[in-house]
C-alpha positions as CSV (number, residue, x, y, z in Angstrom):
1,M,131.5,67.0,37.9
2,K,130.2,64.1,35.7
3,K,132.3,61.6,37.6
4,G,130.8,62.7,40.9
5,Y,127.2,62.2,39.6
6,L,128.0,58.8,38.2
7,R,129.6,57.6,41.5
8,K,126.5,58.8,43.4
9,F,124.2,57.1,40.9
10,L,126.1,53.8,41.2
11,F,126.2,54.0,45.0
12,L,122.4,54.5,45.1
13,I,121.8,51.6,42.8
14,F,124.0,49.4,45.0
15,L,122.1,50.4,48.2
16,F,118.7,49.8,46.5
17,S,119.7,46.4,45.2
18,F,121.2,45.4,48.6
19,F,118.0,46.2,50.6
20,N,115.8,44.8,47.8
21,I,117.6,41.5,47.8
22,S,117.6,41.4,51.6
23,F,113.9,42.1,51.6
24,I,113.1,39.4,49.0
25,K,115.3,36.9,50.8
26,G,113.6,37.6,54.1
27,Q,110.2,37.2,52.4
28,N,111.1,34.0,50.7
29,D,112.7,32.4,53.7
30,S,109.8,33.1,56.1
31,L,107.0,30.5,56.5
32,S,103.4,31.5,56.7
33,V,101.5,31.2,59.9
34,E,99.2,28.6,58.3
35,K,102.1,26.5,57.2
36,I,103.7,26.5,60.7
37,E,100.4,25.6,62.3
38,E,100.1,22.6,59.8
39,I,103.6,21.4,60.6
40,L,103.1,21.7,64.4
41,T,99.9,19.8,64.2
42,F,101.0,16.8,62.2
43,E,104.6,16.4,63.6
44,P,104.7,14.0,66.6
45,S,107.6,16.0,68.1
46,I,110.0,18.8,67.3
47,Q,113.4,18.9,68.9
48,G,113.6,21.5,71.7
49,L,109.8,22.4,71.5
50,Y,107.4,21.4,74.4
51,Y,103.9,22.3,75.5
52,Q,101.9,22.4,78.7
53,L,98.3,23.2,79.5
54,E,97.3,25.4,82.4
55,V,93.7,25.3,83.9
56,K,92.0,27.3,86.5
57,T,88.9,25.5,87.6
58,P,86.1,26.6,90.0
59,K,86.0,24.7,93.3
60,S,82.6,23.3,92.4
61,Q,84.2,21.3,89.5
62,L,87.3,20.0,91.3
63,G,85.5,16.8,92.4
64,Q,83.7,16.2,89.1
65,I,86.8,15.9,87.0
66,D,89.5,13.3,87.4
67,F,92.5,15.5,86.6
68,E,95.0,13.0,87.9
69,E,93.9,10.5,85.3
70,M,94.5,13.2,82.7
71,N,98.1,13.7,84.2
72,F,97.4,17.1,85.7
73,S,99.0,18.3,89.0
74,K,98.0,21.1,91.2
75,S,100.2,24.3,91.4
76,G,98.7,27.0,93.6
77,D,95.3,28.1,92.1
78,F,96.1,26.3,88.8
79,L,96.3,22.8,87.5
80,L,99.2,22.0,85.2
81,S,99.5,19.2,82.7
82,D,102.6,17.1,82.1
83,T,105.0,18.4,79.6
84,L,103.8,17.4,76.1
85,V,106.1,16.9,73.1
86,S,103.2,16.8,70.6
87,Y,101.4,19.9,69.6
88,G,98.5,17.8,68.2
89,K,98.1,16.0,71.5
90,A,98.1,19.3,73.4
91,L,95.4,20.6,71.1
92,E,93.4,17.4,71.6
93,I,93.4,17.8,75.4
94,K,92.7,21.5,75.2
95,S,89.7,20.8,73.0
96,L,88.4,18.1,75.4
97,L,88.5,20.5,78.3
98,E,86.7,23.2,76.4
99,T,83.9,21.1,74.9
100,K,83.3,18.5,77.6
101,Y,84.0,20.4,80.8
102,N,83.4,23.9,79.6
103,L,86.8,25.1,80.8
104,D,89.2,27.7,79.4
105,P,92.7,26.1,79.4
106,F,95.8,28.1,78.4
107,L,98.4,26.5,76.2
108,K,102.0,27.4,77.2
109,Y,105.0,27.0,74.9
110,F,108.5,26.0,75.9
111,I,111.7,26.3,73.9
112,F,114.4,24.4,75.7
113,D,112.7,24.8,79.1
114,M,112.1,28.5,78.6
115,V,108.6,29.8,78.4
116,S,107.9,31.5,75.1
117,D,105.1,33.0,73.1
118,R,103.7,31.9,69.8
119,E,105.7,34.4,67.7
120,S,108.9,33.0,69.2
121,V,107.8,29.4,68.4
122,N,107.1,30.5,64.8
123,A,110.5,32.1,64.5
124,Y,112.2,29.1,66.1
125,L,110.5,26.6,63.8
126,S,111.2,28.8,60.7
127,N,114.9,28.9,61.6
128,L,115.1,25.1,62.1
129,I,113.6,24.5,58.7
130,R,115.6,27.3,56.9
131,N,118.8,25.9,58.2
132,E,117.7,22.3,57.5
133,I,118.1,21.3,61.1
134,F,114.5,20.0,61.1
135,I,112.9,18.5,58.0
136,P,109.1,18.1,58.1
137,G,108.0,14.6,57.5
138,I,111.2,12.9,58.6
139,Q,111.2,11.3,62.0
140,I,114.3,10.5,64.1
141,T,114.1,7.5,66.4
142,Q,115.2,7.5,70.0
143,E,118.2,5.4,69.1
144,E,119.2,7.9,66.4
145,M,118.8,10.7,68.9
146,E,121.0,9.0,71.5
147,G,123.4,7.3,69.0
148,E,125.9,8.6,66.5
149,L,125.2,11.4,64.0
150,I,123.5,10.4,60.8
151,I,123.0,12.3,57.6
152,L,119.4,13.1,57.4
153,G,119.7,14.1,53.8
154,S,120.1,10.4,52.9
155,K,116.5,9.8,53.9
156,V,115.1,12.6,51.7
157,P,114.0,11.3,48.3
158,F,115.7,13.2,45.4
159,K,113.5,15.7,43.6
160,P,115.0,18.0,40.9
161,F,114.8,21.6,42.2
162,Y,115.2,23.3,38.7
163,K,112.8,22.6,35.9
164,L,114.5,24.9,33.3
165,R,117.7,24.0,31.4
166,I,119.2,27.3,32.5
167,K,119.0,26.4,36.2
168,L,120.3,29.8,37.5
169,L,117.3,31.6,36.0
170,Q,114.9,29.6,38.2
171,D,116.0,31.6,41.3
172,I,114.8,35.2,41.5
173,K,117.7,36.2,43.8
174,V,120.3,34.9,41.3
175,I,118.4,36.8,38.5
176,L,118.6,40.0,40.6
177,L,122.3,39.5,41.4
178,L,123.1,39.0,37.7
179,A,121.1,42.1,36.8
180,I,123.0,44.1,39.3
181,L,126.3,42.8,38.0
182,I,125.4,43.5,34.4
183,L,124.2,47.0,35.4
184,F,127.4,47.6,37.4
185,I,129.6,46.4,34.5
186,F,127.6,48.5,32.0
187,S,127.9,51.6,34.3
188,S,131.6,51.0,34.8
189,V,132.2,50.9,31.1
190,I,130.2,54.1,30.6
191,L,132.2,55.8,33.4
192,V,135.5,54.7,32.0
193,L,134.6,55.8,28.5
194,T,133.4,59.1,29.9
195,M,136.7,59.6,31.8
196,I,138.7,58.7,28.7
197,F,136.6,61.1,26.6
198,I,136.9,64.0,29.1
199,K,140.7,63.4,29.5
200,A,141.1,63.3,25.7
201,R,139.2,66.5,25.3
202,K,141.2,68.2,28.0
203,K,144.4,67.1,26.5
204,E,143.3,68.2,23.0
205,K,142.3,71.6,24.5
206,E,145.7,72.0,26.1
207,I,147.5,71.2,22.9
208,L,145.3,73.5,20.9
209,T,145.7,76.3,23.5
210,K,149.5,76.1,23.3
211,R,149.3,76.0,19.5
212,F,147.0,79.0,19.3
213,K,149.3,81.0,21.7
214,D,152.2,80.4,19.4
215,L,150.1,81.5,16.4
216,T,149.1,84.8,18.1
217,Y,152.6,86.0,19.2
218,E,153.8,87.1,15.7
219,P,150.6,88.9,14.5
220,L,150.2,90.8,17.7
221,S,153.9,91.7,17.8
222,N,153.8,93.0,14.2
223,L,150.7,95.1,14.8
224,L,152.1,96.6,18.0
225,F,155.7,97.3,17.0
226,E,155.4,97.8,13.2
227,K,152.1,99.5,12.8
228,S,151.2,103.0,14.1
229,L,148.0,103.8,16.0
230,E,146.8,105.7,12.9
231,E,147.4,102.8,10.6
232,I,145.5,100.4,12.8
233,M,142.6,102.8,13.0
234,E,142.4,102.8,9.2
235,Y,142.3,99.0,9.1
236,S,139.0,97.1,8.7
237,K,138.3,93.8,10.3
238,Q,139.2,92.0,7.1
239,D,142.6,93.8,7.0
240,L,143.4,92.8,10.5
241,E,142.3,89.2,9.8
242,Q,145.1,88.9,7.2
243,F,147.6,89.2,10.0
244,L,146.1,86.2,11.7
245,P,146.0,82.5,10.6
246,T,143.3,81.9,8.0
247,N,139.9,80.8,9.2
248,Y,141.0,80.5,12.9
249,L,139.1,83.5,14.1
250,S,135.9,81.6,13.7
251,K,137.0,79.1,16.4
252,P,135.8,80.0,20.0
253,L,138.9,78.6,21.6
254,F,141.2,80.7,19.3
255,K,139.2,83.8,20.2
256,T,139.5,82.9,23.9
257,V,143.3,82.5,23.6
258,L,143.6,85.7,21.5
259,I,141.7,87.7,24.1
260,Q,143.8,86.3,26.9
261,E,147.0,87.3,25.1
262,I,145.6,90.8,24.4
263,I,144.6,91.3,28.1
264,S,148.0,90.0,29.2
265,L,149.8,92.5,27.0
266,N,147.4,95.2,28.0
267,K,148.4,94.8,31.7
268,N,152.1,95.3,30.9
269,M,151.9,98.0,28.2
270,K,151.4,101.8,28.5
271,G,150.5,104.7,26.2
272,D,149.8,104.0,22.6
273,F,150.4,100.3,23.0
274,K,147.3,100.0,25.3
275,L,145.3,102.0,22.8
276,K,146.4,99.7,19.9
277,L,145.5,96.6,21.8
278,K,142.0,97.9,22.7
279,L,141.5,99.0,19.1
280,I,142.5,95.6,17.7
281,Y,140.2,93.9,20.3
282,R,137.2,96.0,19.1
283,K,138.0,95.8,15.3
284,L,138.1,92.0,15.4
285,D,134.7,92.0,17.2
286,L,136.2,90.2,20.1
287,H,134.1,92.5,22.4
288,Q,131.0,90.8,21.0
289,F,132.4,87.4,22.0
290,T,133.1,88.8,25.5
291,L,129.6,90.2,25.9
292,S,128.1,86.8,24.8
293,R,129.8,85.2,27.8
294,L,127.5,87.1,30.1
295,Q,124.6,85.0,28.8
296,S,126.3,81.7,29.7
297,K,124.8,79.4,32.4
298,R,128.2,78.7,33.7
299,W,129.3,81.0,36.5
300,D,133.0,80.8,35.5
301,E,132.2,81.9,31.9
302,V,130.2,84.9,33.2
303,A,133.0,85.8,35.7
304,T,135.6,85.6,32.9
305,G,133.5,87.8,30.7
306,I,133.2,90.4,33.5
307,V,137.0,90.4,33.9
308,E,137.5,91.0,30.2
309,I,134.9,93.8,30.2
310,N,136.8,95.5,33.1
311,E,140.3,95.1,31.4
312,M,139.2,96.3,28.0
313,D,137.0,99.1,29.2
314,L,133.7,98.0,27.6
315,T,131.5,100.8,29.0
316,E,128.6,99.7,26.9
317,A,128.3,96.6,29.2
318,L,127.6,98.8,32.3
319,P,123.8,98.1,32.0
320,E,124.5,94.4,32.2
321,M,126.9,95.0,35.1
322,E,124.0,96.6,37.1
323,K,122.1,93.4,36.8
324,L,125.0,91.3,38.2
325,V,126.2,93.4,41.1
326,S,123.6,91.7,43.4
327,N,124.1,88.2,41.9
328,K,124.1,85.4,44.5
329,N,127.4,84.0,43.1
330,F,130.3,85.5,45.1
331,Y,132.8,85.7,42.2
332,I,130.2,87.1,39.7
333,R,129.1,89.7,42.2
334,S,132.6,90.7,43.3
335,N,133.9,91.2,39.7
336,A,130.7,93.0,38.6
337,V,131.0,95.5,41.5
338,A,134.7,96.0,40.7
339,T,133.9,96.6,37.0
340,Q,131.1,99.0,37.9
341,L,133.4,101.0,40.1
342,N,136.1,101.1,37.6
343,L,134.1,101.9,34.5
344,S,131.3,104.1,35.8
345,N,133.5,106.6,37.6
346,D,130.8,106.9,40.1
347,K,132.3,109.2,42.8
348,N,129.3,108.5,45.1
349,L,130.2,104.8,45.2
350,T,126.5,104.0,44.9
351,V,127.1,100.4,43.8
352,L,128.9,99.7,47.0
353,A,126.5,101.5,49.3
354,R,123.5,99.4,47.9
355,Q,125.2,96.1,48.5
356,K,123.1,93.6,50.4
357,Y,125.7,90.9,50.8
358,P,128.5,91.2,53.4
359,L,131.9,92.4,52.0
360,S,134.8,89.9,52.6
361,S,138.3,91.1,53.3
362,W,139.3,90.0,49.8
363,Q,136.6,92.1,48.3
364,Q,137.5,95.2,50.4
365,M,141.2,94.9,49.3
366,K,140.0,94.7,45.6
367,Y,137.7,97.6,45.9
368,L,140.2,99.7,47.9
369,R,142.7,99.5,45.0
370,I,140.1,100.8,42.6
371,I,138.8,103.6,45.0
372,K,142.4,104.8,45.6
373,F,142.8,105.2,41.9
374,L,139.5,107.0,41.6
375,S,140.4,109.3,44.5
376,T,143.5,110.5,42.5
377,Q,141.2,111.7,39.8
378,N,138.2,112.9,41.8
379,L,137.2,113.2,45.4
380,V,135.0,110.2,46.2
381,K,132.1,110.6,48.6
382,I,132.5,108.1,51.4
383,I,129.5,109.5,53.2
384,Y,127.2,107.2,51.3
385,L,129.1,104.1,52.5
386,L,128.9,105.4,56.1
387,E,125.1,105.7,55.8
388,S,124.6,102.3,54.2
389,D,122.3,99.7,55.8
390,N,124.9,97.0,55.4
391,V,127.2,96.8,58.4
392,S,130.2,95.5,56.4
393,V,129.8,98.4,54.0
394,R,129.9,100.9,56.8
395,I,133.0,99.2,58.3
396,F,134.6,99.4,54.9
397,G,133.7,103.1,54.7
398,I,135.3,103.8,58.1
399,R,138.4,102.1,56.9
400,L,138.4,104.2,53.8
401,V,138.4,107.3,55.9
402,R,141.6,106.0,57.5
403,Y,143.3,104.7,54.4
404,L,142.5,107.8,52.3
405,G,143.3,110.2,55.2
406,R,139.9,111.9,55.1
407,V,140.2,114.1,58.1
408,D,137.0,115.8,56.9
409,R,135.0,112.8,57.9
410,I,136.1,112.6,61.5
411,A,133.0,114.5,62.6
412,K,130.8,111.9,60.9
413,L,132.6,109.1,62.6
414,S,132.1,110.9,66.0
415,E,128.4,111.1,65.2
416,M,128.2,107.4,64.4
417,Y,130.1,106.2,67.4
418,P,127.4,106.2,70.1
419,T,125.1,103.9,68.1
420,A,127.7,101.9,66.3
421,S,128.2,98.1,66.7
422,L,131.4,96.8,68.3
423,P,133.3,96.1,65.0
424,E,132.4,99.7,63.9
425,K,133.6,101.2,67.2
426,V,136.9,99.4,66.9
427,E,137.4,100.7,63.4
428,I,136.4,104.2,64.4
429,L,138.9,104.2,67.3
430,R,141.6,103.0,64.9
431,S,140.7,105.8,62.5
432,F,140.9,108.4,65.4
433,N,144.3,107.0,66.2
434,A,145.6,107.1,62.6
435,L,144.2,110.6,62.0
436,N,145.3,112.0,65.4
437,A,141.8,113.0,66.2
438,E,142.5,114.6,69.6
439,S,139.1,116.3,69.6
440,E,137.5,112.9,70.0
441,L,139.2,111.9,73.3
442,N,135.8,111.7,75.1
443,H,134.8,108.7,73.0
444,V,138.2,107.1,73.5
445,H,137.9,107.6,77.3
446,D,134.5,106.0,77.3
447,A,135.8,103.0,75.4
448,L,138.6,102.7,77.9
449,Y,136.0,101.5,80.5
450,S,134.3,99.1,78.1
451,D,133.6,95.5,79.2
452,Q,134.7,94.4,75.7
453,E,138.4,93.7,75.9
454,E,139.0,94.2,72.2
455,L,137.5,97.7,72.3
456,C,139.3,98.6,75.6
457,L,142.6,97.5,74.1
458,I,142.2,99.7,71.0
459,A,141.2,102.6,73.3
460,I,144.4,102.1,75.3
461,Q,146.5,102.1,72.2
462,T,144.8,105.2,70.9
463,L,145.4,107.1,74.1
464,G,149.0,106.2,73.9
465,N,149.1,108.2,70.7
466,I,146.7,111.1,71.2
467,G,146.1,111.1,75.0
468,D,146.5,114.1,77.3
469,E,147.0,114.5,81.1
470,N,143.5,113.4,81.8
471,S,144.2,110.3,79.8
472,Q,147.1,109.5,82.1
473,A,144.8,109.6,85.2
474,F,142.2,107.5,83.4
475,L,144.7,104.9,82.5
476,I,146.0,104.6,86.1
477,Q,142.5,104.4,87.4
478,R,141.5,101.7,84.8
479,L,144.7,99.7,85.7
480,G,143.3,99.1,89.2
481,M,140.1,97.7,87.8
482,I,141.4,95.0,85.5
483,Q,142.9,91.5,85.9
484,S,144.0,90.9,82.3
485,F,147.7,90.8,81.8
486,A,147.3,91.9,78.1
487,L,145.4,95.0,79.2
488,E,147.9,95.7,82.0
489,K,150.8,95.6,79.6
490,A,149.0,97.8,77.1
491,I,148.1,100.4,79.7
492,L,151.6,100.6,81.1
493,T,153.0,100.8,77.5
494,S,150.7,103.7,76.7
495,L,151.4,105.4,80.0
496,A,155.2,105.1,79.3
497,T,154.6,106.7,75.9
498,L,152.6,109.6,77.2
499,N,154.7,110.4,80.2
500,K,157.7,108.3,81.2
501,D,158.2,110.0,84.5
502,V,154.6,109.3,85.6
503,F,155.0,105.7,84.4
504,L,158.2,105.2,86.5
505,N,156.8,106.9,89.5
506,F,153.6,104.8,89.4
507,V,155.5,101.5,89.0
508,S,158.0,102.3,91.8
509,T,155.2,103.0,94.3
510,S,153.2,99.9,93.3
511,T,153.5,96.6,95.1
512,K,152.4,94.4,92.3
513,A,155.2,92.3,91.0
514,S,153.8,92.1,87.4
515,Y,154.2,95.8,87.0
516,M,157.9,95.6,87.7
517,K,158.3,92.8,85.2
518,I,156.4,94.9,82.5
519,K,158.6,97.9,83.3
520,D,161.8,95.9,82.9
521,H,160.5,94.5,79.7
522,L,159.6,98.0,78.3
523,L,162.9,99.5,79.3
524,D,165.0,96.7,77.9
525,P,166.2,98.0,74.5
526,I,166.2,94.4,73.1
527,L,162.7,93.5,74.3
528,S,161.0,96.9,74.1
529,N,159.4,96.0,70.7
530,V,158.6,92.4,71.5
């Protein structure tokens, strides 16, 4: 758990640092608009960057201004200047047209003969300067442009970039990188130390657990096989502690191991041995240790305490169990309900009937075992489960009717059927089938014509067991209304079970090839159960 949190923490730090450095880098590498304007104005030319003025003049002014002298040419309704390489020159002509002739010229930008906007020009110039392709203040002659490549860096006078002796600390990006590396190393060391500590504690716990188990074998064996129940009843806590290693009972881990061994023996012992174990458990005040687990903030500790309460029959903990039967944690809730059922001897099964959470299949198997044991001692009232607001509880109640053979509840199932949900109807039909409820054939016949294939299939199987002559006619009628092969096979199987002669006669008079294949399959002794 701790390792998971540390990994997430380090990952978040890495992401934050990455985006932070990227942001700072972008901020530092970008030139301001004022700086770009200054460079464009004072540089005679910049490689790949050109300018052109576009003027739309009224016809009345065409004869007053000598545009040819200013190197303008006509293009449609506009006059266009020659391509200029100097931004300063372009601004000078633009200013002249505005002030002297009261015109509104438009300055167009070109990057390698492609018309661009001012933002693109700014980005282009920033990129040239950032990559040292263009250095402001250094001019390249025409001969240099057309001749061989020269190293521009040789023309730049040397200036020390770092003023501090520790040069790396002059760059904020390097400082941030070093800080991240130091933090990463520090976090890694903490993580490794934490893992070593956890592993050492786990190993120590395993060694102590094995050692404590060895220490509990002999005392428990002596008390169980050498002391009678009456003798143990006369012992005080101090007398029983003399059988155990000195001062070990004060250790929580030793108590945990001792309880586990007592519970393990209790599951495999009978008669007086179980009574002895429970007596030892109480006289050593181990039940107080178990009850204290219920106050833990860890769900596994609480669940362990509930299991111990159930195994050692701590009926005084039932009020606490009532608070936990609706706990949001699945394991706490499941064990609390099982303990409540086992210890309260509530034949009304109220704790189950009031459940708000759905019952899983695992929970139903667990509770079924307890309810079967309770039913051997007293008749449980399943009626409250059948009337519960929880659908899964009602389904479990219907299954209990079937599992416990409660024929007296068939009438209640019949009453529930018309308004029941699909899963409930399926379970009710299965119960009718298992309990041979021939009086409820009307419901089964209705289900036979259901659009739900699952319900229809259960109805067909039920009719194969409890159907009558009317059922045979209904099955044949339904067979002509379906296209599903699974339903066809199920109907013919149930028909063969009810009346083999009717089955053979129907198939022999039918022209459908699939019926003959199903008949051959059912009559084949090898494939009949496949």
